[in-house]
BAFI-3210 file (N, C-alpha, C; in Angstrom, 3 decimals, decimal comma, padded with zeros to 6 digits):
// residues 322
n [1|2|3|4|5|6|7|8|9|10|11|12|13|14|15|16|17|18|19|20|21|22|23|24|25|26|27|28|29|30|31|32|33|34|35|36|37|38|39|40|41|42|43|44|45|46|47|48|49|50|51|52|53|54|55|56|57|58|59|60|61|62|63|64|65|66|67|68|69|70|71|72|73|74|75|76|77|78|79|80|81|82|83|84|85|86|87|88|89|90|91|92|93|94|95|96|97|98|99|100|101|102|103|104|105|106|107|108|109|110|111|112|113|114|115|116|117|118|119|120|121|122|123|124|125|126|127|128|129|130|131|132|133|134|135|136|137|138|139|140|141|142|143|144|145|146|147|148|149|150|151|152|153|154|155|156|157|158|159|160|161|162|163|164|165|166|167|168|169|170|171|172|173|174|175|176|177|178|179|180|181|182|183|184|185|186|187|188|189|190|191|192|193|194|195|196|197|198|199|200|201|202|203|204|205|206|207|208|209|210|211|212|213|214|215|216|217|218|219|220|221|222|223|224|225|226|227|228|229|230|231|232|233|234|235|236|237|238|239|240|241|242|243|244|245|246|247|248|249|250|251|252|253|254|255|256|257|258|259|260|261|262|263|264|265|266|267|268|269|270|271|272|273|274|275|276|277|278|279|280|281|282|283|284|285|286|287|288|289|290|291|292|293|294|295|296|297|298|299|300|301|302|303|304|305|306|307|308|309|310|311|312|313|314|315|316|317|318|319|320|321|322]
n.u [112,253|113,241|114,958|115,508|116,989|117,613|118,592|120,585|122,974|125,269|124,200|125,388|125,732|123,331|121,814|123,217|123,050|120,298|119,869|121,257|119,663|117,007|117,682|118,662|116,388|114,397|114,805|117,800|118,009|118,017|118,260|117,224|117,319|115,251|115,943|118,836|120,281|118,435|117,168|115,249|114,529|112,730|112,448|110,510|110,435|109,013|108,144|105,670|105,610|106,415|105,729|106,545|106,319|106,466|106,880|107,327|108,657|109,338|111,204|110,633|111,593|113,082|112,779|114,204|113,971|116,112|116,579|119,066|119,649|117,453|117,986|120,246|119,712|117,581|114,139|111,757|109,409|106,250|105,200|103,007|101,660|100,442|099,261|099,621|099,885|100,362|101,577|102,351|103,817|103,574|105,306|105,203|105,419|104,612|102,602|101,258|100,519|098,970|099,138|097,208|096,278|095,125|095,077|095,953|098,606|100,092|103,167|105,848|108,892|110,754|111,054|111,757|110,841|109,470|109,253|107,973|107,974|106,483|106,192|106,536|105,955|104,120|104,166|102,857|104,374|103,820|105,294|105,195|106,123|106,462|105,956|103,967|101,722|098,865|099,237|100,648|103,633|102,983|100,215|099,989|101,244|099,291|098,035|099,831|101,128|098,645|096,100|094,430|091,645|091,368|089,005|087,033|085,288|087,128|089,562|088,877|088,459|090,999|092,678|092,481|093,148|095,769|097,134|096,907|098,254|100,810|101,487|101,695|103,747|105,963|106,396|107,341|105,575|104,202|102,042|099,152|098,169|099,838|100,353|097,733|097,051|098,867|097,943|095,470|096,220|097,414|095,209|093,501|095,016|095,200|092,468|091,946|093,605|092,527|090,008|090,651|091,950|089,855|088,114|089,575|090,106|088,270|089,158|091,744|092,156|090,956|087,872|087,568|085,979|086,005|088,740|089,183|087,769|089,351|091,715|090,908|090,303|092,828|094,119|092,711|093,554|096,174|096,470|097,829|100,452|102,963|104,379|102,730|101,767|100,921|102,688|103,449|100,972|100,267|102,308|101,748|099,481|100,147|100,000|100,419|101,363|100,084|097,800|096,553|095,978|094,113|092,015|091,023|090,361|088,061|086,307|086,163|088,088|091,382|094,115|095,774|094,155|092,060|093,360|094,056|091,515|090,430|092,183|091,711|089,039|089,299|090,846|089,036|086,990|088,339|088,931|086,463|085,833|085,119|086,653|089,205|089,957|092,161|094,263|096,746|096,361|098,393|099,319|097,070|096,917|099,348|098,792|097,221|098,871|099,578|102,056|102,900|101,874|101,157|100,524|098,349|096,493|096,087|094,971|092,771|091,254|090,772|089,112|086,973|086,387|087,242|089,705|091,443|091,508|089,433|087,257|087,262|086,773|084,197|082,738|083,202|082,358|079,668|078,977|079,277|077,195|075,018]
n.v [083,088|084,473|083,805|084,243|083,299|083,479|081,381|080,235|081,287|081,908|082,730|085,185|086,505|087,038|089,446|091,253|089,832|089,947|092,689|093,068|091,462|092,636|095,142|094,642|093,644|095,580|098,729|100,414|099,871|100,478|098,083|096,732|094,086|093,090|091,188|090,131|087,660|085,626|086,148|085,623|085,322|085,159|085,450|085,297|085,939|087,096|087,955|089,543|090,599|094,020|094,191|093,435|090,847|089,958|087,714|088,239|087,136|087,385|087,749|089,963|093,265|096,395|098,264|100,771|103,459|105,723|109,348|109,953|107,652|107,728|110,055|109,459|107,368|106,274|105,343|104,737|103,335|102,345|100,962|098,523|097,041|094,044|092,805|089,622|087,960|088,519|091,694|095,027|098,320|101,079|103,973|107,147|110,362|111,914|110,369|107,404|103,951|101,164|097,911|095,031|091,571|091,148|093,833|096,646|098,855|101,693|102,998|105,280|104,611|106,464|108,370|108,993|106,350|104,168|100,881|099,019|096,106|094,485|091,906|088,566|088,377|088,115|089,197|090,443|092,029|094,267|095,618|098,337|099,938|103,414|104,956|103,732|103,886|105,790|107,963|110,717|111,416|113,546|113,378|110,805|111,140|111,979|109,773|107,909|105,541|104,916|103,071|100,553|098,805|095,389|094,033|095,477|097,124|097,831|096,808|094,393|092,734|092,700|091,234|088,250|088,231|089,382|087,625|085,193|085,864|086,309|083,745|082,499|084,045|083,524|080,950|081,029|080,794|080,985|083,417|083,468|085,878|088,133|091,031|092,075|091,187|092,608|095,180|094,999|094,746|097,255|098,944|098,182|098,963|101,717|102,388|101,670|103,478|105,919|105,769|105,958|108,421|110,148|109,592|110,363|113,115|115,104|117,376|116,908|115,605|115,630|114,249|111,851|112,877|115,623|116,093|115,532|117,629|119,753|119,188|119,422|122,140|123,136|122,273|123,777|126,317|126,250|125,734|127,148|126,556|124,986|122,879|121,504|118,525|115,057|114,273|116,719|117,665|115,696|116,019|118,612|118,140|116,390|113,608|110,333|109,600|107,324|107,218|109,529|108,840|106,864|108,283|109,722|107,633|106,672|108,477|107,862|108,808|109,798|111,521|113,041|113,237|114,751|117,200|117,899|118,167|120,310|122,361|122,522|123,332|125,922|127,099|126,917|128,606|131,097|131,300|131,704|134,181|137,435|139,599|138,673|138,421|139,298|137,959|135,424|131,926|130,385|131,916|131,840|129,096|128,813|130,350|128,651|126,545|124,889|124,675|123,961|124,613|122,945|120,575|121,488|122,028|119,447|117,948|119,500|119,210|116,448|116,426|118,287|118,121|119,873|122,254|124,661|127,249|127,021|126,645|129,103|130,902|130,131|130,638|133,393|134,475|133,866|135,396|137,937|138,231|138,401]
n.w [104,973|108,079|111,060|114,527|117,615|120,940|122,426|121,042|121,736|124,494|127,901|128,702|126,341|125,245|125,420|123,771|121,387|120,959|120,606|118,197|116,534|116,550|115,644|113,109|111,824|112,196|113,047|114,183|117,623|121,165|123,567|126,670|128,675|131,417|133,236|132,737|132,964|132,649|130,310|127,322|123,895|120,762|117,211|114,318|110,984|107,926|104,515|102,483|099,473|099,652|102,293|105,553|107,948|111,288|113,939|117,282|120,257|123,637|126,741|129,601|128,750|127,722|124,819|122,957|120,762|120,482|120,581|119,397|117,881|116,147|114,775|113,350|111,631|108,973|108,646|106,948|106,895|108,430|111,584|112,644|115,399|116,836|119,770|120,859|123,068|126,581|127,847|126,955|126,858|124,753|123,800|122,389|120,861|123,100|124,165|125,663|125,444|126,767|125,826|125,510|125,139|121,875|121,215|119,106|118,004|116,448|115,217|114,436|113,152|112,296|114,134|117,668|119,920|122,462|123,758|126,339|128,167|130,822|131,387|130,052|126,559|123,433|120,181|117,102|114,497|111,961|109,222|107,127|104,137|104,239|102,002|100,541|101,953|102,528|104,374|105,812|107,767|109,452|109,790|110,816|113,233|114,925|115,977|116,895|119,287|120,404|121,864|120,124|120,142|119,396|119,105|117,936|115,257|112,262|113,116|114,259|112,042|111,052|112,714|112,393|109,682|109,376|111,024|109,674|107,298|108,327|109,097|106,596|105,457|107,113|106,508|104,051|101,913|098,638|097,376|095,264|094,201|094,913|094,705|094,945|097,486|099,050|098,525|099,764|102,445|102,873|102,387|104,478|106,720|106,251|106,414|109,046|110,440|109,554|110,720|113,404|113,533|112,832|114,942|117,160|116,953|115,124|113,799|113,088|110,715|107,413|106,190|103,489|101,380|101,880|101,736|099,061|097,862|098,723|097,378|094,711|094,652|095,076|092,743|090,816|091,539|090,810|088,133|086,191|086,563|084,942|085,986|087,626|089,135|089,950|092,028|093,162|094,039|095,916|097,804|098,729|100,184|102,127|101,703|100,236|096,804|095,939|097,568|096,732|094,060|094,566|095,723|093,517|091,844|092,974|092,005|089,399|087,605|086,532|088,203|086,504|084,267|085,274|085,772|083,151|081,951|083,394|082,677|079,912|079,949|080,996|078,972|076,856|077,745|077,705|074,972|073,899|074,775|073,963|074,805|074,810|072,256|070,719|071,754|071,482|070,705|071,713|073,920|075,550|076,118|077,530|079,784|081,244|081,867|079,727|077,735|075,224|072,102|069,999|071,305|072,772|070,686|069,734|071,939|072,463|070,144|070,337|072,520|072,062|069,391|067,420|066,256|068,369|067,134|065,261|066,951|068,313|066,175|065,452|067,835|068,380|066,003|066,134|068,315|067,288|065,538|067,090]
ca.u [111,961|114,394|114,676|116,500|116,663|118,714|119,135|121,740|124,197|125,336|123,444|126,073|125,739|121,966|121,365|123,837|122,465|118,938|120,001|121,613|118,541|115,929|118,206|118,753|115,057|113,588|115,732|118,672|117,322|118,715|117,431|117,691|116,569|115,037|116,722|119,758|120,747|117,398|116,461|115,102|113,683|112,748|111,797|110,311|110,048|108,863|107,630|104,734|105,941|107,169|105,227|107,250|105,536|107,387|106,422|108,341|108,325|110,510|111,091|110,502|112,724|112,747|113,381|114,074|114,487|116,541|116,710|120,322|119,483|116,481|118,596|121,349|119,267|116,258|113,277|111,121|108,191|105,485|105,075|101,729|101,869|099,293|099,655|098,985|099,880|101,124|101,253|103,454|103,457|104,216|105,400|105,663|104,714|104,044|101,484|101,615|099,380|099,190|098,526|096,977|095,932|094,163|095,166|096,895|099,145|100,943|104,185|106,694|110,292|111,631|111,159|111,968|109,736|109,893|108,341|108,343|107,167|106,699|106,007|106,814|104,911|104,202|103,636|103,000|104,741|103,636|106,047|104,758|106,851|105,636|105,590|102,804|100,591|098,342|099,238|101,916|104,080|102,278|098,887|100,178|101,660|098,108|097,480|100,875|101,026|097,235|095,566|093,350|091,096|091,241|087,689|086,047|085,402|088,059|090,601|088,356|088,695|092,433|093,384|092,679|093,755|097,213|097,669|097,018|099,321|102,088|101,773|102,144|105,026|107,048|106,631|107,817|104,622|103,930|100,627|098,825|097,912|100,552|100,109|096,403|097,084|099,569|097,020|094,438|096,835|097,574|093,884|093,002|095,770|094,760|091,112|092,054|094,178|091,567|088,924|091,173|092,185|088,564|087,519|090,350|089,936|087,793|089,860|093,120|092,247|089,713|087,325|087,990|085,230|086,502|090,101|089,085|087,377|090,521|092,666|090,368|090,481|094,268|094,407|092,164|094,359|097,540|096,429|098,807|101,798|103,228|104,988|101,713|101,835|100,428|103,661|103,372|099,682|100,340|103,194|101,070|098,391|100,713|099,557|101,238|100,783|099,180|096,534|095,967|095,393|092,936|090,945|090,431|089,773|086,682|085,513|086,175|088,971|092,748|094,527|096,273|093,003|091,334|094,127|093,928|090,153|090,248|092,942|090,995|087,838|089,714|091,230|087,808|086,309|089,079|088,807|085,112|085,665|085,447|087,665|090,525|089,993|093,476|095,286|097,038|096,027|099,576|099,325|095,965|097,331|100,404|098,196|096,643|099,845|099,852|103,037|103,127|100,665|100,787|099,861|097,041|095,613|095,773|094,054|091,535|090,487|090,333|088,048|085,839|086,092|087,722|090,919|091,157|091,219|088,108|086,288|087,225|086,109|082,767|082,127|083,246|081,511|078,289|078,758|079,220|075,902|073,927]
ca.v [083,285|084,797|083,416|084,523|082,630|083,768|080,145|079,830|081,834|081,804|083,739|086,465|087,122|087,124|090,830|091,805|089,093|090,454|094,038|092,906|090,860|093,600|096,259|094,184|093,459|096,792|099,862|100,352|100,077|100,190|097,107|096,437|093,028|093,385|090,180|089,679|086,278|084,675|086,678|084,749|085,909|084,569|086,209|084,651|087,021|086,805|089,106|089,410|091,797|094,967|094,173|092,461|090,391|089,348|087,268|088,520|086,590|087,704|088,021|091,400|094,135|097,711|098,559|102,219|104,168|106,961|110,476|109,859|106,599|108,185|111,118|108,935|106,325|106,483|104,168|104,505|102,540|102,425|099,681|098,223|095,898|093,347|092,056|088,306|087,474|089,357|093,105|095,953|099,725|101,793|105,397|108,001|111,638|112,319|109,493|106,018|103,036|099,818|096,939|093,686|090,599|091,584|095,265|097,166|100,210|102,027|103,981|105,714|104,394|107,561|109,238|108,213|105,664|103,190|099,777|098,428|094,936|094,113|090,458|087,938|088,740|087,659|090,310|090,410|093,353|094,428|096,792|098,765|101,104|104,613|105,579|103,094|104,129|107,127|108,775|111,406|111,376|114,564|112,862|109,624|111,577|112,197|108,528|106,990|105,149|104,927|101,713|100,276|097,497|094,474|093,412|096,431|097,724|097,304|096,036|093,031|091,977|092,639|090,257|086,958|088,441|089,539|086,398|084,218|086,306|086,095|082,311|082,228|084,719|082,869|079,632|081,332|080,303|081,930|083,744|083,553|087,259|088,884|092,482|092,380|090,967|093,760|096,312|094,807|095,069|098,711|099,547|097,943|099,808|103,094|102,533|101,614|104,740|106,996|105,678|106,430|109,858|110,815|109,442|111,050|114,559|115,330|118,484|116,532|115,080|115,801|113,047|111,719|113,781|116,982|116,141|115,594|118,999|120,602|118,910|120,020|123,592|123,377|122,116|124,936|127,496|126,089|125,246|127,858|126,049|123,845|121,805|120,857|117,078|114,285|114,309|118,029|117,740|114,820|116,649|119,770|117,704|115,450|112,247|109,670|109,597|106,175|107,584|110,517|108,110|106,131|109,265|110,048|106,410|106,571|109,390|107,357|109,610|109,883|112,866|113,730|113,517|115,854|118,423|118,215|118,631|121,640|123,294|122,698|124,125|127,318|127,560|127,030|129,820|132,258|131,360|132,196|135,500|138,499|140,491|138,080|138,148|139,578|137,127|134,222|130,627|129,962|132,616|131,321|127,788|128,984|130,859|127,526|125,480|124,096|125,535|123,468|124,924|121,766|119,661|122,066|121,808|118,021|117,484|120,265|118,545|115,149|116,638|119,071|117,807|120,908|122,927|125,878|128,376|126,799|126,893|130,538|131,550|129,837|131,289|134,845|134,814|133,810|136,521|139,149|138,325|138,526]
ca.w [106,385|108,913|112,435|115,561|118,873|121,857|123,000|120,238|122,327|125,940|128,648|128,733|125,015|124,709|125,278|122,561|120,253|120,750|120,039|116,783|115,816|116,340|114,857|111,720|111,251|112,289|112,984|115,357|118,889|122,408|124,287|128,017|129,359|132,822|133,947|131,688|133,103|132,235|129,144|126,159|122,868|119,425|116,148|113,023|110,084|106,505|103,771|101,364|098,721|100,475|103,664|106,389|109,092|112,249|115,245|118,298|121,568|124,455|128,171|129,857|128,406|127,177|123,521|122,790|119,589|121,125|119,651|118,644|116,876|115,154|113,978|112,541|110,699|108,409|108,758|105,653|106,995|109,662|112,271|113,284|116,286|117,406|120,950|120,845|124,456|127,480|127,960|126,696|126,758|123,653|124,092|121,299|120,699|124,398|124,526|125,969|125,332|127,299|124,921|126,018|124,100|120,879|120,949|118,113|118,097|115,310|115,559|113,329|113,529|111,901|115,301|118,896|120,588|123,467|124,076|127,623|128,534|132,205|131,469|128,771|125,611|122,050|119,396|115,650|113,994|110,514|108,778|105,796|103,629|104,408|100,726|099,938|102,852|102,280|105,588|106,010|109,164|110,222|110,151|111,656|114,565|115,753|116,542|117,363|120,696|120,791|121,928|119,183|120,539|118,276|119,041|117,447|113,934|111,269|113,804|114,468|110,811|110,755|113,556|111,714|108,370|109,535|111,617|108,579|106,401|109,000|109,014|105,234|105,217|107,843|105,887|102,698|100,922|097,556|097,211|093,835|093,781|095,949|094,668|095,458|098,929|099,616|098,434|100,783|103,735|102,938|102,493|105,833|107,650|106,009|106,942|110,500|110,900|109,295|111,700|114,683|113,387|112,891|116,260|118,185|116,815|113,761|113,157|112,748|109,351|106,668|105,576|102,091|100,504|102,102|101,210|097,601|097,522|098,935|096,302|093,483|094,760|094,904|091,309|090,116|091,867|090,287|086,755|085,377|086,828|084,043|086,765|088,454|088,914|091,098|093,128|093,791|094,729|097,090|098,791|099,296|101,064|103,096|101,435|099,229|095,461|095,850|098,187|095,829|092,937|095,035|095,895|092,222|091,288|093,482|091,190|088,038|086,760|087,046|088,581|085,313|083,410|085,890|085,516|081,733|081,666|083,968|081,844|078,645|080,216|081,125|077,634|076,066|078,201|077,210|073,511|073,572|075,382|072,995|075,364|074,568|070,823|070,152|072,416|070,710|071,305|072,472|075,206|076,358|076,620|078,533|081,008|081,990|082,094|078,523|077,062|073,856|071,337|069,225|072,237|073,066|069,533|069,639|072,986|072,309|069,092|070,860|073,509|071,569|067,992|066,502|066,710|069,133|066,233|064,692|068,020|068,537|065,031|065,521|068,985|068,242|064,889|066,620|069,210|066,477|064,840|068,067]
c.u [113,271|114,035|115,856|116,031|117,848|119,304|120,331|123,054|124,140|124,588|124,093|126,065|124,338|121,472|121,923|123,276|121,078|118,965|120,329|120,424|117,464|116,399|118,322|117,383|114,255|114,455|116,652|117,940|118,274|117,809|118,060|116,824|116,421|115,775|117,680|120,129|119,730|116,653|116,420|114,179|113,817|112,025|111,685|109,747|109,965|108,263|106,628|104,886|106,764|106,748|105,925|106,411|106,452|106,662|107,567|107,848|109,541|110,153|110,972|111,776|112,198|113,492|113,133|114,733|114,859|116,605|117,978|120,211|118,533|117,086|119,630|120,953|117,867|115,450|112,619|109,891|107,491|105,373|103,708|101,923|100,545|099,786|098,888|098,874|100,708|100,672|102,501|102,917|104,274|104,166|105,933|104,812|103,947|102,790|102,031|100,357|099,781|098,417|098,407|096,517|094,831|094,235|096,207|097,464|100,020|101,951|105,114|108,164|111,247|111,841|111,298|110,687|110,314|108,817|108,847|107,405|107,501|106,571|106,406|105,654|105,171|103,472|103,855|103,263|104,621|104,330|105,678|105,579|105,947|105,199|104,437|101,555|100,154|098,214|100,611|102,335|103,348|100,906|099,013|100,527|100,475|097,575|098,554|100,686|099,599|096,718|094,374|092,796|090,859|089,880|086,622|086,344|086,355|089,120|090,164|088,616|090,178|093,164|093,561|093,376|095,274|097,857|097,872|098,146|100,696|102,482|102,296|103,532|106,179|107,274|107,119|106,885|104,328|102,432|100,313|098,627|098,524|100,305|098,751|096,347|097,752|098,659|095,941|094,979|096,918|096,230|093,302|093,704|095,361|093,380|091,117|092,552|093,212|090,440|089,380|091,414|090,871|087,927|088,245|090,141|089,530|088,522|091,231|093,250|090,911|089,205|087,703|087,275|085,726|087,915|090,083|088,674|088,556|091,535|092,187|090,529|091,949|094,648|093,927|093,018|095,753|097,566|097,471|100,231|102,070|103,856|103,994|101,671|101,228|101,377|103,574|102,076|099,710|101,180|102,507|099,985|098,831|100,155|100,492|100,567|099,788|097,811|095,802|095,287|094,109|091,745|090,238|089,821|088,331|085,734|085,481|087,042|090,369|093,082|094,955|095,126|092,212|092,041|093,950|092,546|089,926|090,997|092,219|089,731|088,183|090,128|089,990|087,048|086,996|088,950|087,451|084,856|086,055|086,541|089,079|090,722|091,401|094,583|095,503|096,619|097,183|099,609|098,221|096,338|098,361|099,845|097,680|097,566|100,144|100,770|103,334|101,837|100,203|100,052|098,468|096,065|095,162|094,743|092,742|090,647|089,951|089,120|086,801|085,545|086,503|088,973|090,547|090,797|089,841|087,019|086,132|086,476|084,607|082,095|082,108|082,430|080,053|077,974|078,582|077,846|074,736|073,695]
c.v [083,524|084,458|083,759|083,834|082,821|082,511|079,634|080,326|081,691|082,917|085,119|087,199|087,425|088,559|091,449|091,141|089,654|091,857|093,950|092,401|091,906|094,791|095,894|094,096|094,754|098,024|099,743|100,747|099,831|099,284|096,788|095,335|093,357|092,395|089,531|088,194|085,256|085,130|085,653|085,426|085,187|085,495|085,321|085,703|086,540|088,014|088,679|090,695|092,718|094,988|093,063|092,137|089,595|088,935|087,467|087,981|086,781|087,855|089,536|092,181|095,466|097,908|100,037|102,691|105,555|108,107|110,419|108,812|107,052|109,245|110,580|107,848|106,642|105,192|103,842|103,640|102,822|101,030|099,594|096,964|095,358|092,526|090,732|087,720|088,431|090,809|093,940|097,371|100,362|103,285|106,124|109,263|112,055|111,542|108,129|105,165|101,678|098,837|095,590|092,807|091,136|093,050|095,572|098,500|100,433|103,081|104,178|105,588|105,504|108,538|108,397|107,548|104,656|102,132|099,115|097,257|094,539|092,627|089,872|088,216|088,089|088,691|090,056|091,836|093,347|095,725|097,108|099,969|102,334|105,226|104,878|103,269|105,578|107,973|109,413|111,249|112,382|114,072|111,664|110,022|111,824|110,946|107,535|106,726|105,329|103,495|101,582|098,892|096,607|093,836|094,316|096,847|097,018|096,436|094,594|092,162|091,797|091,556|088,916|087,111|088,535|088,286|085,328|084,596|086,066|084,619|081,936|082,817|083,996|081,435|079,790|080,782|081,390|082,161|083,921|084,977|088,201|090,392|092,874|092,193|092,146|094,982|096,214|095,152|096,581|099,391|099,365|098,842|101,267|103,331|102,534|102,954|105,895|106,974|106,190|107,928|110,619|110,744|110,218|112,553|114,854|116,452|118,062|115,982|115,227|114,463|113,006|112,713|115,214|117,130|116,254|116,992|119,958|120,427|119,531|121,540|123,960|123,286|123,339|126,184|127,442|125,574|125,923|127,408|124,853|122,660|121,104|119,367|116,352|114,331|115,623|118,182|116,914|115,458|117,817|119,379|116,614|114,036|111,628|109,772|108,462|106,519|108,618|109,828|107,415|107,071|109,555|108,816|106,264|107,489|108,961|108,152|109,600|111,336|113,659|114,111|114,705|117,179|118,847|118,783|120,034|122,687|123,564|123,531|125,608|127,887|127,813|128,305|131,069|132,414|131,917|133,595|136,594|139,440|139,965|137,756|138,308|138,716|135,842|132,972|130,139|130,618|132,118|129,964|127,903|129,496|129,723|126,311|124,597|124,931|125,123|123,680|123,742|120,757|120,180|121,805|120,361|117,592|118,261|119,610|117,208|115,311|117,277|118,877|118,868|121,549|124,181|127,069|128,252|127,092|128,398|131,256|131,342|130,610|132,804|135,312|134,832|135,014|137,810|139,329|138,525|139,995]
c.w [107,148|110,354|113,348|116,846|119,813|122,494|122,208|120,822|123,842|126,633|128,641|127,410|124,486|124,506|123,999|121,303|119,919|120,133|118,553|115,967|115,524|115,510|113,390|111,067|111,189|112,014|114,186|116,635|120,050|123,233|125,643|128,636|130,835|133,718|132,944|131,778|132,617|130,973|128,011|125,152|121,540|118,458|114,923|112,082|108,647|105,821|102,717|100,561|099,592|101,944|104,444|107,612|110,020|113,527|116,225|119,630|122,463|125,926|128,379|129,504|127,892|125,869|123,236|121,496|120,085|120,110|118,813|117,553|115,771|114,240|113,001|111,556|110,210|108,485|107,421|105,700|108,314|110,262|112,944|114,104|116,799|118,590|120,986|122,239|125,294|127,443|127,704|126,657|125,635|123,957|122,863|121,259|121,957|124,768|124,896|125,944|125,881|126,428|125,606|124,866|123,174|120,519|119,870|118,576|116,880|115,759|114,372|113,720|113,091|113,059|116,566|119,395|121,567|123,616|125,349|127,911|129,970|132,439|130,130|127,827|124,259|121,196|117,909|115,184|112,475|110,107|107,334|105,347|103,677|103,088|100,021|100,788|102,691|103,522|105,740|107,471|110,035|110,673|111,084|113,080|115,489|116,412|116,980|118,854|121,224|120,786|120,989|119,523|119,332|118,135|118,476|116,010|112,987|111,913|114,012|113,237|110,526|111,527|112,840|110,369|108,485|110,133|110,554|107,628|107,020|108,959|107,636|104,984|105,892|107,383|104,453|101,623|099,887|097,425|095,730|093,333|094,810|095,885|095,235|096,975|099,625|099,621|099,505|102,169|103,901|103,118|103,892|106,847|107,490|106,622|108,466|111,043|110,706|110,328|113,057|114,639|113,530|114,267|117,332|118,146|115,388|113,047|112,645|111,344|108,652|106,176|104,097|101,183|100,641|101,545|099,695|097,143|097,663|097,811|094,994|093,494|094,554|093,428|090,538|090,345|091,259|088,849|085,873|085,582|085,922|084,762|087,686|088,116|090,105|092,287|093,898|094,583|096,005|098,183|099,483|100,294|102,043|102,949|100,402|097,859|095,326|096,423|097,332|094,654|093,354|095,247|094,576|091,548|091,740|092,719|089,727|087,081|087,371|087,391|087,347|084,373|083,955|085,614|084,065|081,409|082,198|083,145|080,520|078,830|080,321|079,767|076,788|076,437|077,657|075,692|073,091|074,101|074,380|073,495|075,133|073,084|070,237|070,760|071,626|071,467|072,168|073,849|076,126|076,948|077,722|079,853|081,889|082,029|080,911|077,635|075,626|073,055|070,493|070,079|072,571|071,921|069,456|070,681|072,948|071,262|069,579|071,776|072,911|070,085|066,997|067,084|067,504|068,248|065,617|065,724|068,258|067,411|065,086|066,644|068,828|067,055|065,292|067,489|068,417|065,865|065,809|068,464]
res [m|v|a|y|d|t|s|r|v|g|p|g|e|r|a|e|y|w|i|d|a|v|s|n|l|f|v|p|l|a|c|r|p|h|q|p|s|s|f|h|g|t|i|r|a|g|a|i|g|p|v|q|l|c|w|v|q|a|s|p|h|t|a|e|r|t|p|i|l|a|a|n|t|q|a|g|y|y|k|l|s|l|m|a|d|g|e|s|m|v|v|q|d|s|r|e|a|v|l|r|r|g|d|f|a|i|y|d|p|s|r|p|y|t|i|v|s|g|d|s|f|r|m|l|v|c|m|l|p|s|d|i|v|g|l|s|p|e|r|l|a|g|i|t|a|t|r|i|p|g|g|e|g|i|a|w|a|m|v|p|f|l|t|r|l|a|a|l|a|t|r|d|e|t|l|p|d|e|p|r|v|v|e|s|v|v|e|l|v|e|s|l|c|e|s|i|i|g|g|a|d|p|r|s|a|a|p|r|s|q|l|l|l|q|i|r|a|y|v|d|a|h|l|g|d|p|e|l|s|p|a|k|i|a|e|a|h|f|i|s|k|r|y|l|y|k|l|f|e|s|e|g|i|t|v|s|r|w|i|r|e|r|r|l|e|r|c|r|t|d|l|a|n|p|a|r|r|e|e|t|v|t|n|i|g|a|r|w|g|i|t|d|s|g|h|l|s|r|i|f|r|e|t|y|g|c|a|p|t|e|f|r|a|e|m|l|g|s|a|k|t|q]
***
């Protein structure tokens, strides 16, 4: 557990102390207390795996991630804030959201943002590495600085869940199944964001079923690329590899398995085509991204119970007699 308290230093040093504290825990920020002589702030922070949870309580002030600061430092995570007491305004991507008790907002520290509190407040900040969340910065930009009422839908379930986790994290308590807890946090945040994206503008993000269809079409169009991989597919669709894996898990198959099956189906079709009788098995495999003929023979036999040459002889022989 990490703790900061401005009462540890003199009144004249508190603003600088606070800037150092929030910059160390989050990203470099420019902070301006509204009343420097009476400013007070505390932070209690802990982590559950890669997810960091911080309780922030402070007097009125403005915290700004300026364009210069954003350009000179990398973030690598997203921030989800829950307003526990008081009121603050979050500004990012030409939007602003006033958060009151029970409200959420999400923002991207890799780009400029501002938080302004006109009164003393208490906030829970959940920081998640962006590479484990199935939302690209482009998609997230559609809902940053958007008020998410904590009393509705998925957000309603997240309030007690994150509050309990923050209590455990700031006491440095060990969880028995930490990886599963982290996965649950990520899934809840993804679901929350997807519900807001869909509600704000249905055109801004495809539903999971539509996204999966788009990915399958992309795979089919790029089967001949021997470099086709989950990383390349995820990048082309502005999602993380983790989210890509989860999409295919819901279908009961892995991404790599799907690619392999589609390639084998195309090879099988070409091997049975009399018009390609003179083409070598090696060339057919290479056309569909399988450049190792030995590997093709092995996985073809595993899938269809015979070697590619045997399959071709049987199919073309049958065609000749018809």
